[in-house]
All heavy atoms as an XYZ file, in Angstrom:
991
protein
N     102.780     91.499     98.952
C     103.698     92.572     98.716
C     104.451     92.304     97.412
O     104.895     91.191     97.171
C     104.682     92.678     99.885
C     105.048     94.064    100.220
S     106.173     94.274    101.616
C     105.730     93.066    102.802
N     104.591     93.291     96.556
C     105.366     93.114     95.347
C     106.818     92.838     95.705
O     107.331     93.320     96.713
C     105.299     94.377     94.488
C     103.931     94.604     93.901
O     103.186     93.633     93.733
O     103.617     95.761     93.607
N     107.474     92.079     94.830
C     108.862     91.688     95.107
C     109.758     92.914     95.222
O     110.604     92.968     96.096
C     109.350     90.741     94.014
C     110.708     90.169     94.291
C     111.095     89.158     93.266
C     112.456     88.598     93.596
N     112.911     87.631     92.630
N     109.581     93.909     94.320
C     110.434     95.092     94.348
C     110.247     95.888     95.643
O     111.196     96.326     96.259
C     110.140     95.985     93.152
C     110.558     95.333     91.837
O     111.427     94.435     91.870
O     110.014     95.736     90.793
N     108.983     96.065     96.053
C     108.702     96.806     97.274
C     109.209     96.020     98.465
O     109.758     96.586     99.401
C     107.205     97.140     97.373
C     106.847     98.144     96.313
C     106.859     97.654     98.752
C     105.466     98.668     96.338
N     109.004     94.719     98.463
C     109.514     93.885     99.540
C     111.009     94.005     99.696
O     111.530     94.085    100.809
N     111.734     94.012     98.568
C     113.192     94.176     98.627
C     113.577     95.539     99.162
O     114.524     95.652     99.938
C     113.801     93.925     97.249
C     113.738     92.511     96.790
C     114.202     92.334     95.349
O     114.344     93.288     94.605
N     114.447     91.079     94.973
N     112.850     96.575     98.759
C     113.140     97.918     99.282
C     112.922     97.985    100.789
O     113.710     98.592    101.517
C     112.236     98.954     98.585
C     112.591     99.307     97.154
C     111.515    100.203     96.550
C     113.951     99.991     97.094
N     111.858     97.354    101.255
C     111.562     97.369    102.684
C     112.636     96.618    103.470
O     113.104     97.079    104.508
C     110.150     96.816    102.959
C     109.114     97.809    102.449
C     109.935     96.528    104.440
C     107.698     97.281    102.445
N     113.045     95.475    102.949
C     114.088     94.692    103.627
C     115.397     95.492    103.658
O     116.100     95.509    104.671
C     114.279     93.326    102.966
C     115.508     92.613    103.456
C     113.042     92.458    103.210
N     115.719     96.173    102.580
C     116.931     97.010    102.563
C     116.803     98.174    103.548
O     117.769     98.519    104.233
C     117.204     97.551    101.151
C     117.763     96.486    100.247
C     118.431     97.002     98.992
N     118.139     98.346     98.571
C     117.653     98.679     97.393
N     117.352     97.750     96.519
N     117.446     99.932     97.074
N     115.607     98.765    103.641
C     115.384     99.845    104.607
C     115.598     99.336    106.017
O     116.286     99.971    106.814
C     113.968    100.391    104.451
C     113.485    101.348    105.555
C     114.243    102.656    105.499
C     111.995    101.576    105.446
N     115.021     98.160    106.325
C     115.202     97.581    107.676
C     116.674     97.316    107.949
O     117.156     97.578    109.035
C     114.433     96.289    107.797
C     112.940     96.440    107.866
C     112.245     97.571    108.146
C     111.974     95.421    107.683
N     110.890     97.314    108.116
C     110.706     96.006    107.841
C     112.060     94.064    107.391
C     109.546     95.274    107.730
C     110.886     93.338    107.269
C     109.646     93.950    107.436
N     117.381     96.792    106.967
C     118.802     96.515    107.144
C     119.609     97.768    107.377
O     120.495     97.809    108.245
N     119.315     98.829    106.617
C     120.018    100.098    106.796
C     119.732    100.681    108.180
O     120.655    101.187    108.835
C     119.616    101.097    105.709
C     120.164    100.786    104.345
C     119.657    101.800    103.331
C     120.135    101.478    101.941
N     119.629    102.436    100.950
N     118.483    100.641    108.580
C     118.141    101.173    109.899
C     118.848    100.404    111.013
O     119.415    101.019    111.928
C     116.630    101.125    110.121
C     115.879    102.187    109.432
C     114.390    102.148    109.768
O     113.760    101.099    109.652
N     113.866    103.264    110.185
N     118.808     99.097    110.952
C     119.478     98.287    111.987
C     120.989     98.502    111.948
O     121.635     98.579    113.006
C     119.133     96.826    111.833
C     117.811     96.380    112.389
C     117.580     94.885    112.144
C     117.692     96.664    113.865
N     121.542     98.596    110.756
C     122.994     98.835    110.638
C     123.403    100.158    111.256
O     124.391    100.223    112.001
N     122.667    101.204    110.946
C     122.963    102.512    111.546
C     122.793    102.501    113.066
O     123.605    103.071    113.799
C     122.046    103.595    110.947
C     122.414    104.083    109.554
C     121.321    104.988    109.011
C     123.746    104.803    109.579
N     121.729    101.849    113.521
C     121.507    101.753    114.965
C     122.662    101.043    115.659
O     123.193    101.518    116.656
C     120.175    101.043    115.240
C     119.829    100.814    116.709
C     119.635    102.147    117.428
C     118.576     99.940    116.823
N     123.042     99.883    115.128
C     124.131     99.123    115.748
C     125.474     99.861    115.693
O     126.232     99.844    116.652
C     124.249     97.753    115.110
C     123.056     96.819    115.335
C     123.232     95.510    114.575
C     122.852     96.560    116.830
N     125.736    100.544    114.584
C     126.965    101.341    114.481
C     126.981    102.445    115.540
O     127.984    102.660    116.224
C     127.072    101.938    113.075
C     128.279    102.829    112.821
C     129.569    101.996    112.857
C     128.134    103.532    111.484
N     125.862    103.106    115.687
C     125.752    104.174    116.677
C     125.914    103.632    118.093
O     126.590    104.233    118.934
C     124.411    104.903    116.506
C     124.353    106.246    117.153
C     125.179    107.265    116.762
C     123.474    106.459    118.182
C     125.154    108.498    117.381
C     123.413    107.692    118.820
C     124.257    108.719    118.417
N     125.305    102.478    118.357
C     125.395    101.875    119.687
C     126.835    101.466    119.992
O     127.340    101.716    121.092
C     124.445    100.662    119.791
C     124.751     99.826    121.034
C     123.007    101.138    119.832
N     127.521    100.895    119.039
C     128.935    100.492    119.235
C     129.794    101.711    119.513
O     130.645    101.684    120.420
C     129.467     99.682    118.031
C     130.956     99.537    118.076
C     128.777     98.332    117.968
N     129.580    102.782    118.785
C     130.356    104.013    119.025
C     130.045    104.598    120.400
O     130.961    105.075    121.086
C     130.057    105.036    117.931
S     130.694    104.583    116.318
N     128.798    104.571    120.806
C     128.421    105.109    122.097
C     128.927    104.259    123.257
O     129.181    104.767    124.340
C     126.883    105.197    122.218
C     126.236    106.458    121.741
C     124.720    106.323    121.830
C     126.675    107.657    122.525
N     129.098    102.967    123.025
C     129.505    102.051    124.095
C     130.862    102.464    124.665
O     131.122    102.246    125.830
C     129.552    100.623    123.558
C     129.427     99.623    124.665
C     130.427     99.103    125.428
C     128.226     99.065    125.168
N     129.922     98.238    126.353
C     128.572     98.193    126.219
C     126.885     99.201    124.827
C     127.618     97.465    126.917
C     125.962     98.469    125.537
C     126.327     97.631    126.569
N     131.704    103.041    123.844
C     133.027    103.489    124.322
C     132.914    104.612    125.342
O     133.774    104.766    126.201
C     133.869    103.998    123.155
C     134.310    102.899    122.244
C     133.702    102.489    121.089
C     135.417    102.038    122.428
N     134.363    101.436    120.557
C     135.425    101.128    121.352
C     136.410    101.927    123.413
C     136.390    100.152    121.228
C     137.363    100.944    123.259
C     137.355    100.069    122.178
N     131.847    105.380    125.284
C     131.699    106.529    126.170
C     130.814    106.225    127.382
O     131.134    106.625    128.492
C     131.129    107.729    125.416
C     132.016    108.155    124.281
C     131.678    107.863    122.970
C     133.214    108.826    124.522
C     132.499    108.238    121.924
C     134.021    109.209    123.479
C     133.688    108.920    122.185
N     129.671    105.564    127.128
C     128.749    105.330    128.228
C     127.881    104.116    127.877
O     127.033    104.187    126.969
C     127.875    106.565    128.448
C     127.016    106.463    129.691
O     126.676    105.396    130.149
N     126.639    107.615    130.218
N     128.049    103.039    128.597
C     127.313    101.800    128.278
C     125.824    101.920    128.570
O     124.996    101.310    127.879
C     127.923    100.618    129.014
O     127.852    100.809    130.411
N     125.462    102.695    129.588
C     124.031    102.853    129.904
C     123.322    103.587    128.769
O     122.225    103.186    128.331
C     123.845    103.596    131.254
C     122.382    103.951    131.489
C     124.375    102.758    132.394
N     123.925    104.658    128.285
C     123.333    105.406    127.159
C     123.290    104.541    125.924
O     122.291    104.553    125.193
C     124.125    106.693    126.907
O     124.100    107.487    128.089
C     123.533    107.487    125.757
N     124.335    103.781    125.649
C     124.363    102.914    124.488
C     123.251    101.880    124.546
O     122.547    101.633    123.555
C     125.714    102.234    124.357
N     123.060    101.252    125.710
C     121.983    100.276    125.850
C     120.616    100.938    125.687
O     119.715    100.391    125.064
C     122.090     99.579    127.214
C     121.038     98.513    127.489
C     121.148     97.374    126.496
C     121.165     98.004    128.912
N     120.458    102.121    126.251
C     119.202    102.854    126.127
C     118.904    103.194    124.674
O     117.762    103.101    124.221
C     119.254    104.138    126.957
O     119.450    103.825    128.324
N     119.933    103.591    123.920
C     119.756    103.901    122.501
C     119.366    102.633    121.740
O     118.483    102.665    120.887
C     121.045    104.542    121.934
C     121.043    104.557    120.412
C     121.224    105.946    122.484
N     120.000    101.534    122.047
C     119.652    100.275    121.403
C     118.195     99.897    121.672
O     117.444     99.559    120.748
C     120.577     99.153    121.869
C     120.252     97.750    121.325
C     120.454     97.726    119.817
C     121.119     96.715    122.010
N     117.792    100.012    122.902
C     116.413     99.671    123.274
C     115.432    100.636    122.600
O     114.403    100.218    122.060
C     116.242     99.671    124.792
C     117.047     98.508    125.379
C     114.782     99.575    125.190
C     117.238     98.580    126.871
N     115.728    101.929    122.607
C     114.851    102.903    121.933
C     114.725    102.628    120.447
O     113.628    102.721    119.879
N     115.824    102.266    119.813
C     115.763    101.944    118.388
C     114.950    100.699    118.124
O     114.184    100.629    117.170
N     115.111     99.701    118.988
C     114.348     98.457    118.815
C     112.866     98.657    119.110
O     112.005     98.009    118.501
C     114.925     97.338    119.671
C     116.300     96.824    119.220
C     116.811     95.782    120.196
C     116.249     96.269    117.808
N     112.555     99.560    120.046
C     111.161     99.875    120.344
C     110.504    100.493    119.109
O     109.304    100.303    118.885
C     111.038    100.808    121.564
C     111.370    100.029    122.840
C     109.628    101.399    121.668
C     111.447    100.910    124.075
N     111.260    101.185    118.308
C     110.706    101.696    117.057
C     110.673    100.608    115.978
O     109.674    100.429    115.300
C     111.519    102.871    116.533
C     111.037    103.328    115.180
C     109.938    104.160    115.070
C     111.625    102.881    114.006
C     109.435    104.540    113.853
C     111.134    103.257    112.775
C     110.032    104.090    112.693
O     109.547    104.441    111.502
N     111.775     99.892    115.824
C     111.952     98.979    114.701
C     111.032     97.772    114.748
O     110.414     97.433    113.728
C     113.420     98.522    114.644
C     113.768     97.818    113.404
C     114.143     98.389    112.204
C     113.735     96.416    113.170
N     114.355     97.410    111.275
C     114.126     96.182    111.836
C     113.449     95.310    113.967
C     114.205     94.909    111.305
C     113.530     94.049    113.419
C     113.917     93.858    112.102
N     110.905     97.139    115.884
C     110.090     95.915    115.994
C     108.619     96.163    115.677
O     108.029     95.476    114.836
C     110.310     95.217    117.349
C     111.748     94.679    117.426
C     109.272     94.123    117.575
C     112.149     94.192    118.805
N     107.957     97.155    116.313
C     106.554     97.403    115.941
C     106.372     97.837    114.507
O     105.373     97.495    113.869
C     106.127     98.521    116.914
C     107.046     98.398    118.073
C     108.362     97.964    117.478
N     107.324     98.593    113.964
C     107.219     99.017    112.590
C     107.320     97.830    111.623
O     106.588     97.744    110.648
C     108.310    100.050    112.273
C     107.994    100.814    111.041
O     106.879    101.268    110.834
N     108.995    100.966    110.171
N     108.208     96.904    111.937
C     108.313     95.685    111.125
C     107.026     94.868    111.229
O     106.538     94.322    110.229
C     109.521     94.861    111.558
N     106.477     94.777    112.419
C     105.210     94.068    112.615
C     104.113     94.680    111.759
O     103.376     93.985    111.056
C     104.804     94.090    114.087
C     103.397     93.602    114.317
C     103.114     92.233    114.401
C     102.336     94.506    114.432
C     101.810     91.791    114.578
C     101.047     94.053    114.630
C     100.787     92.697    114.692
O      99.503     92.270    114.869
N     103.994     96.010    111.809
C     102.967     96.678    111.031
C     103.148     96.391    109.543
O     102.172     96.069    108.842
C     103.014     98.204    111.262
C     102.170     98.959    110.270
C     100.785     98.990    110.389
C     102.740     99.616    109.211
C      99.993     99.646    109.482
C     101.973    100.297    108.280
C     100.602    100.317    108.423
N     104.355     96.514    109.054
C     104.602     96.322    107.632
C     104.237     94.902    107.204
O     103.582     94.707    106.177
C     106.084     96.609    107.309
O     106.377     97.945    107.741
C     106.337     96.498    105.824
N     104.666     93.920    107.967
C     104.367     92.544    107.624
C     102.889     92.236    107.732
O     102.326     91.510    106.896
C     105.185     91.594    108.510
C     106.677     91.596    108.258
C     107.391     90.761    109.333
C     107.018     91.103    106.873
N     102.233     92.784    108.734
C     100.825     92.473    108.946
C      99.931     93.254    107.967
O      98.994     92.689    107.399
C     100.425     92.820    110.376
C      99.091     92.251    110.783
C      98.995     90.964    111.296
C      97.913     92.973    110.628
C      97.772     90.420    111.660
C      96.692     92.451    110.969
C      96.630     91.184    111.493
O      95.399     90.637    111.831
N     100.213     94.527    107.793
C      99.320     95.371    107.007
C      99.410     95.122    105.505
O      98.431     95.294    104.789
C      99.615     96.842    107.296
N     100.549     94.703    105.036
C     100.720     94.552    103.590
C     100.715     93.087    103.138
O     101.327     92.736    102.138
C     101.991     95.254    103.144
C     101.949     96.738    103.333
C     102.702     97.360    104.296
C     101.080     97.527    102.571
C     102.629     98.727    104.498
C     101.013     98.886    102.758
C     101.773     99.494    103.723
N      99.989     92.266    103.878
C      99.873     90.852    103.468
C      98.994     90.708    102.246
O      99.186     89.817    101.447
C      99.277     90.027    104.619
C     100.163     89.927    105.808
C      99.541     89.072    106.866
N      98.223     89.617    107.233
C      97.340     88.979    107.962
N      97.584     87.777    108.383
N      96.187     89.541    108.276
N      98.012     91.577    102.085
C      97.051     91.479    100.997
C      97.194     92.684    100.094
O      97.655     93.739    100.509
C      95.615     91.445    101.551
C      95.397     90.402    102.602
C      95.323     90.750    103.943
C      95.296     89.073    102.252
C      95.119     89.785    104.919
C      95.100     88.095    103.205
C      95.019     88.458    104.554
N      96.785     92.507     98.832
C      96.782     93.630     97.911
C      95.733     93.362     96.830
O      95.255     92.263     96.683
C      98.152     93.868     97.302
C      98.703     92.726     96.516
C     100.135     93.019     96.087
N     100.817     91.787     95.792
C     100.899     91.255     94.590
N     100.343     91.860     93.571
N     101.533     90.133     94.391
N      95.418     94.400     96.125
C      94.458     94.260     95.032
C      93.130     94.916     95.352
O      92.732     95.045     96.513
N      92.444     95.321     94.313
C      91.173     96.000     94.517
C      90.059     95.045     94.929
O      89.093     95.476     95.571
C      90.744     96.730     93.222
O      90.696     95.788     92.149
C      91.704     97.851     92.899
N      90.196     93.763     94.601
C      89.172     92.797     95.005
C      89.142     92.628     96.522
O      88.143     92.277     97.097
C      89.421     91.427     94.351
C      89.463     91.445     92.852
C      90.840     91.814     92.312
O      91.851     91.557     92.983
O      90.903     92.359     91.213
N      90.283     92.833     97.139
C      90.394     92.604     98.576
C      90.510     93.920     99.351
O      91.159     93.970    100.391
C      91.605     91.705     98.859
N      89.893     94.982     98.841
C      90.063     96.310     99.446
C      89.661     96.323    100.932
O      90.354     96.919    101.767
C      89.270     97.356     98.679
N      88.555     95.683    101.250
C      88.107     95.671    102.637
C      89.113     94.905    103.526
O      89.418     95.317    104.624
C      86.714     95.062    102.766
C      86.235     94.992    104.184
C      85.840     96.131    104.841
C      86.178     93.795    104.853
C      85.399     96.087    106.160
C      85.750     93.715    106.168
C      85.360     94.883    106.810
N      89.595     93.792    103.003
C      90.571     92.986    103.771
C      91.865     93.773    103.951
O      92.469     93.731    105.021
C      90.815     91.646    103.062
C      89.528     90.821    103.032
C      91.929     90.861    103.743
C      89.602     89.593    102.150
N      92.278     94.464    102.918
C      93.489     95.283    103.000
C      93.318     96.373    104.051
O      94.189     96.575    104.920
C      93.844     95.921    101.637
C      94.952     96.939    101.762
C      94.223     94.845    100.635
N      92.191     97.055    104.019
C      91.945     98.115    104.993
C      91.890     97.554    106.401
O      92.490     98.119    107.316
C      90.631     98.841    104.652
C      90.268     99.985    105.584
C      91.304    101.098    105.522
C      88.887    100.504    105.222
N      91.205     96.444    106.600
C      91.108     95.836    107.916
C      92.470     95.402    108.422
O      92.815     95.603    109.594
C      90.147     94.655    107.876
C      89.887     94.080    109.275
C      88.891     92.954    109.225
N      89.415     91.906    108.373
C      88.680     90.945    107.847
N      87.401     90.891    108.100
N      89.214     90.027    107.100
N      93.302     94.822    107.552
C      94.630     94.381    107.987
C      95.516     95.576    108.326
O      96.343     95.511    109.234
C      95.283     93.490    106.944
O      95.618     94.196    105.792
N      95.321     96.706    107.648
C      96.095     97.908    107.974
C      95.689     98.455    109.337
O      96.540     98.840    110.136
C      95.948     98.960    106.899
C      96.623     98.565    105.609
S      96.731     99.898    104.444
C      98.279    100.615    104.951
N      94.391     98.474    109.607
C      93.921     98.939    110.929
C      94.450     98.024    112.036
O      94.926     98.497    113.073
C      92.404     98.988    110.990
C      91.792    100.207    110.350
C      90.729    100.106    109.461
C      92.271    101.489    110.661
C      90.161    101.230    108.890
C      91.725    102.604    110.074
C      90.669    102.465    109.186
O      90.130    103.574    108.618
N      94.368     96.739    111.834
C      94.861     95.784    112.842
C      96.372     95.887    113.000
O      96.896     95.805    114.101
C      94.449     94.373    112.492
C      92.974     94.119    112.703
C      92.598     92.713    112.392
N      91.178     92.514    112.646
C      90.538     91.420    112.346
N      91.173     90.400    111.783
N      89.242     91.306    112.614
N      97.067     96.058    111.893
C      98.518     96.233    111.959
C      98.910     97.486    112.719
O      99.841     97.500    113.514
N      98.178     98.576    112.475
C      98.465     99.826    113.179
C      98.153     99.701    114.665
O      98.887    100.205    115.502
C      97.655    100.972    112.568
C      98.026    102.324    113.105
C      99.446    102.736    112.810
O      99.977    102.381    111.769
O     100.066    103.407    113.678
N      97.068     99.020    115.001
C      96.745     98.806    116.408
C      97.829     97.971    117.090
O      98.265     98.290    118.191
C      95.385     98.116    116.556
C      95.018     97.824    117.988
C      94.620     98.845    118.824
C      95.125     96.548    118.494
C      94.290     98.585    120.149
C      94.823     96.267    119.806
C      94.399     97.286    120.662
N      98.271     96.924    116.428
C      99.354     96.092    116.964
C     100.632     96.866    117.123
O     101.350     96.715    118.112
N     100.940     97.709    116.159
C     102.156     98.550    116.247
C     102.063     99.497    117.433
O     103.024     99.640    118.200
C     102.291     99.344    114.937
C     103.465    100.291    114.911
C     103.472    101.031    113.584
C     104.497    102.145    113.607
N     104.512    102.921    112.360
N     100.922    100.129    117.608
C     100.704    101.045    118.740
C     100.843    100.293    120.054
O     101.513    100.760    120.985
C      99.322    101.690    118.611
C      99.019    102.684    119.658
C      99.636    103.937    119.663
C      98.116    102.389    120.672
C      99.345    104.855    120.649
C      97.818    103.308    121.660
C      98.446    104.547    121.657
N     100.244     99.117    120.143
C     100.304     98.312    121.370
C     101.741     97.848    121.652
O     102.211     97.967    122.789
C      99.370     97.108    121.220
C      99.157     96.257    122.449
C      98.444     97.077    123.529
C      98.319     95.046    122.093
N     102.453     97.376    120.633
C     103.821     96.921    120.839
C     104.734     98.077    121.260
O     105.645     97.893    122.085
C     104.361     96.284    119.559
C     103.863     94.898    119.224
C     104.317     94.495    117.823
C     104.353     93.891    120.257
N     104.509     99.256    120.696
C     105.313    100.427    121.078
C     105.080    100.783    122.549
O     106.013    101.013    123.294
C     104.979    101.634    120.176
O     105.232    101.258    118.815
C     105.830    102.829    120.525
N     103.813    100.829    122.959
C     103.508    101.137    124.350
C     104.076    100.096    125.311
O     104.659    100.452    126.353
N     103.939     98.827    124.974
C     104.488     97.764    125.813
C     106.008     97.861    125.847
O     106.638     97.668    126.904
C     104.018     96.381    125.300
C     104.783     95.250    125.954
C     102.523     96.213    125.550
N     106.617     98.177    124.718
C     108.073     98.331    124.686
C     108.563     99.412    125.630
O     109.534     99.223    126.386
N     107.934    100.568    125.596
C     108.314    101.653    126.509
C     108.045    101.274    127.948
O     108.851    101.573    128.842
C     107.608    102.957    126.144
C     108.260    103.719    125.046
C     107.614    103.918    123.828
C     109.524    104.255    125.197
C     108.214    104.617    122.816
C     110.147    104.950    124.174
C     109.492    105.141    122.970
N     106.921    100.621    128.207
C     106.607    100.210    129.591
C     107.653     99.233    130.107
O     108.164     99.391    131.236
C     105.221     99.587    129.637
N     108.003     98.253    129.295
C     109.024     97.272    129.715
C     110.361     97.968    129.953
O     111.057     97.688    130.939
C     109.148     96.151    128.677
C     107.918     95.270    128.727
C     110.412     95.354    128.876
C     107.846     94.247    127.606
N     110.707     98.883    129.060
C     111.990     99.578    129.188
C     112.074    100.353    130.497
O     113.085    100.299    131.203
C     112.198    100.535    128.006
N     111.018    101.070    130.851
C     111.075    101.889    132.054
C     110.865    101.104    133.340
O     111.350    101.514    134.397
C     110.051    103.029    131.959
C     110.518    104.135    131.060
C     109.852    104.394    129.874
C     111.633    104.901    131.365
C     110.284    105.408    129.040
C     112.059    105.914    130.528
C     111.387    106.154    129.354
N     110.172     99.976    133.258
C     109.923     99.187    134.466
C     111.052     98.198    134.758
O     111.485     98.051    135.904
C     108.567     98.453    134.358
C     108.386     97.465    135.491
C     107.429     99.455    134.349
N     111.539     97.525    133.723
C     112.472     96.422    133.938
C     113.947     96.783    133.791
O     114.799     96.059    134.322
C     112.140     95.261    132.997
C     110.767     94.624    133.188
C     110.580     93.490    132.206
C     110.602     94.122    134.605
N     114.262     97.794    133.043
C     115.674     98.083    132.758
C     116.149     99.227    133.653
O     115.687    100.353    133.551
C     115.871     98.414    131.273
C     115.421     97.226    130.446
C     117.328     98.764    130.989
C     115.361     97.457    128.986
N     117.075     98.874    134.527
C     117.659     99.848    135.455
C     119.167     99.703    135.399
O     119.666     98.585    135.455
C     117.177     99.592    136.893
C     115.668     99.595    137.067
C     115.105    100.963    136.957
C     113.590    100.848    137.215
N     112.810    101.894    136.745
N     119.933    100.734    135.300
C     119.541    102.121    134.989
C     119.261    102.281    133.504
O     119.717    101.500    132.690
C     120.781    102.913    135.399
C     121.913    101.979    135.184
C     121.376    100.595    135.476
N     118.534    103.327    133.197
C     118.206    103.632    131.798
C     118.346    105.136    131.594
O     118.101    105.926    132.504
C     116.799    103.138    131.431
C     116.595    103.160    129.931
C     115.721    103.927    132.131
C     115.448    102.323    129.441
N     118.771    105.507    130.409
C     118.892    106.921    130.041
C     117.678    107.287    129.179
O     117.614    106.952    128.015
C     120.201    107.135    129.275
C     120.389    108.571    128.832
O     119.604    109.433    129.239
O     121.345    108.806    128.061
N     116.684    107.963    129.771
C     115.466    108.286    129.018
C     115.722    109.163    127.805
O     115.069    109.002    126.774
C     114.551    108.990    130.022
C     115.241    109.008    131.317
C     116.603    108.438    131.146
N     116.683    110.073    127.910
C     116.994    110.945    126.778
C     117.492    110.111    125.602
O     117.042    110.279    124.458
C     117.997    112.049    127.177
C     118.428    112.856    125.984
C     117.405    112.940    128.260
N     118.428    109.217    125.861
C     118.952    108.363    124.804
C     117.871    107.461    124.216
O     117.823    107.252    123.003
N     117.009    106.952    125.061
C     115.920    106.095    124.621
C     115.001    106.823    123.662
O     114.727    106.338    122.553
C     115.132    105.584    125.853
C     113.996    104.609    125.569
C     114.550    103.184    125.535
C     112.952    104.740    126.638
N     114.542    108.004    124.054
C     113.621    108.758    123.210
C     114.311    109.330    121.978
O     113.702    109.372    120.907
C     112.943    109.878    124.005
C     111.874    109.371    124.933
C     112.003    109.504    126.290
C     110.720    108.758    124.441
C     111.022    109.031    127.164
C     109.736    108.288    125.297
C     109.889    108.441    126.650
N     115.559    109.764    122.096
C     116.262    110.267    120.931
C     116.482    109.186    119.884
O     116.416    109.441    118.678
C     117.591    110.915    121.329
C     117.490    112.296    121.967
C     118.883    112.798    122.352
C     116.821    113.278    121.049
N     116.758    107.978    120.325
C     116.909    106.869    119.393
C     115.588    106.568    118.694
O     115.559    106.342    117.483
C     117.430    105.625    120.095
N     114.500    106.571    119.447
C     113.169    106.331    118.859
C     112.859    107.398    117.807
O     112.448    107.090    116.695
C     112.120    106.339    119.972
C     110.743    105.976    119.484
C     110.364    104.639    119.399
C     109.819    106.949    119.149
C     109.101    104.285    118.940
C     108.568    106.614    118.713
C     108.196    105.283    118.609
N     113.104    108.650    118.151
C     112.852    109.753    117.212
C     113.818    109.674    116.033
O     113.419    109.880    114.877
C     112.972    111.107    117.953
C     111.832    111.249    118.947
C     112.965    112.266    116.963
C     112.014    112.368    119.957
N     115.066    109.345    116.299
C     116.049    109.237    115.233
C     115.715    108.140    114.238
O     115.890    108.312    113.029
N     115.194    107.016    114.721
C     114.777    105.941    113.817
C     113.595    106.406    112.955
O     113.515    106.060    111.784
C     114.408    104.703    114.605
C     115.582    104.017    115.274
S     116.687    103.195    114.154
C     115.754    101.700    113.841
N     112.694    107.179    113.521
C     111.559    107.696    112.777
C     112.034    108.608    111.654
O     111.623    108.480    110.502
C     110.596    108.464    113.714
O     110.196    107.613    114.770
C     109.394    108.974    112.963
N     112.937    109.520    111.997
C     113.463    110.459    111.012
C     114.260    109.711    109.927
O     114.164    110.028    108.748
C     114.312    111.544    111.697
C     115.041    112.412    110.673
C     113.445    112.400    112.595
N     115.016    108.706    110.347
C     115.787    107.893    109.381
C     114.842    107.252    108.384
O     115.117    107.246    107.178
C     116.583    106.810    110.132
O     117.466    107.425    111.041
C     117.360    105.959    109.179
N     113.722    106.729    108.840
C     112.776    106.116    107.926
C     112.207    107.152    106.970
O     112.070    106.906    105.769
C     111.648    105.415    108.653
C     110.699    104.766    107.680
C     109.682    103.859    108.351
O     109.850    103.461    109.482
N     108.621    103.550    107.627
N     111.869    108.314    107.473
C     111.337    109.369    106.607
C     112.344    109.711    105.502
O     111.970    109.891    104.344
C     111.018    110.635    107.398
C     109.886    110.520    108.351
C     108.900    109.581    108.389
C     109.619    111.406    109.424
N     108.054    109.827    109.431
C     108.457    110.949    110.095
C     110.235    112.559    109.914
C     107.918    111.587    111.200
C     109.694    113.184    111.006
C     108.539    112.711    111.640
N     113.602    109.815    105.878
C     114.648    110.170    104.899
C     114.796    109.079    103.845
O     114.833    109.352    102.654
C     115.983    110.452    105.614
C     115.875    111.742    106.433
C     117.122    110.523    104.614
C     117.035    111.968    107.388
N     114.879    107.827    104.291
C     115.033    106.732    103.341
C     113.828    106.606    102.417
O     113.976    106.402    101.214
C     115.273    105.401    104.063
C     116.650    105.274    104.671
C     116.826    104.541    105.830
C     117.757    105.863    104.074
C     118.079    104.393    106.386
C     119.012    105.735    104.633
C     119.182    105.005    105.785
N     112.631    106.722    102.967
C     111.422    106.603    102.134
C     111.311    107.777    101.175
O     110.879    107.577    100.028
C     110.162    106.461    103.028
C     108.892    106.556    102.221
C     110.204    105.145    103.787
N     111.702    108.959    101.580
C     111.615    110.108    100.691
C     112.538    109.963     99.488
O     112.286    110.496     98.427
C     111.940    111.405    101.444
O     113.304    111.483    101.732
N     113.606    109.190     99.627
C     114.536    108.982     98.528
C     114.023    107.958     97.533
O     114.509    107.861     96.414
C     115.902    108.539     99.058
C     116.576    109.664     99.797
C     117.902    109.254    100.318
N     118.495    110.376    101.004
C     119.761    110.695    100.869
N     120.556    109.990    100.096
N     120.242    111.734    101.505
N     113.030    107.164     97.890
C     112.457    106.176     96.964
C     111.781    106.884     95.788
O     111.782    106.383     94.684
C     111.425    105.305     97.660
C     112.019    104.254     98.535
C     113.322    103.973     98.706
C     111.301    103.385     99.387
N     113.477    102.975     99.615
C     112.254    102.587    100.060
C     109.959    103.187     99.669
C     111.912    101.602    100.970
C     109.619    102.213    100.569
C     110.584    101.428    101.223
N     111.194    108.033     96.051
C     110.440    108.720     95.020
C     111.342    109.502     94.059
O     110.862    109.996     93.046
C     109.396    109.648     95.663
O     110.053    110.632     96.432
N     112.601    109.616     94.392
C     113.513    110.387     93.525
C     113.997    109.562     92.370
O     114.092    108.393     92.372
C     114.708    110.887     94.334
C     114.313    111.916     95.358
C     115.489    112.355     96.210
O     116.607    111.801     96.091
O     115.271    113.247     97.017
């Protein structure tokens, strides 16, 4: 990964985690179950996405095109698997849980990433 892109990705991860934690702290005053569900939903998005980024972008260059493509496919498969396992663990092991908060946090993290990445091109 290029140093500049790596720094942008680390800043993106930091902004996402910062927003998530700020939102969770604010929600904790009103409802701790919803706050915990939002935290878990955000982490279910963040952890697999970080895994994909680290795994898929280990290689670069035209000489290694096949290796790059293979690592992206494996990274995406791992991300998909981690996301599914995360949701399964959340619904099986965490009681009580607020499914609306969980899914809204997951969706919110996705939208947050889209917004941050769209600003890179400006």
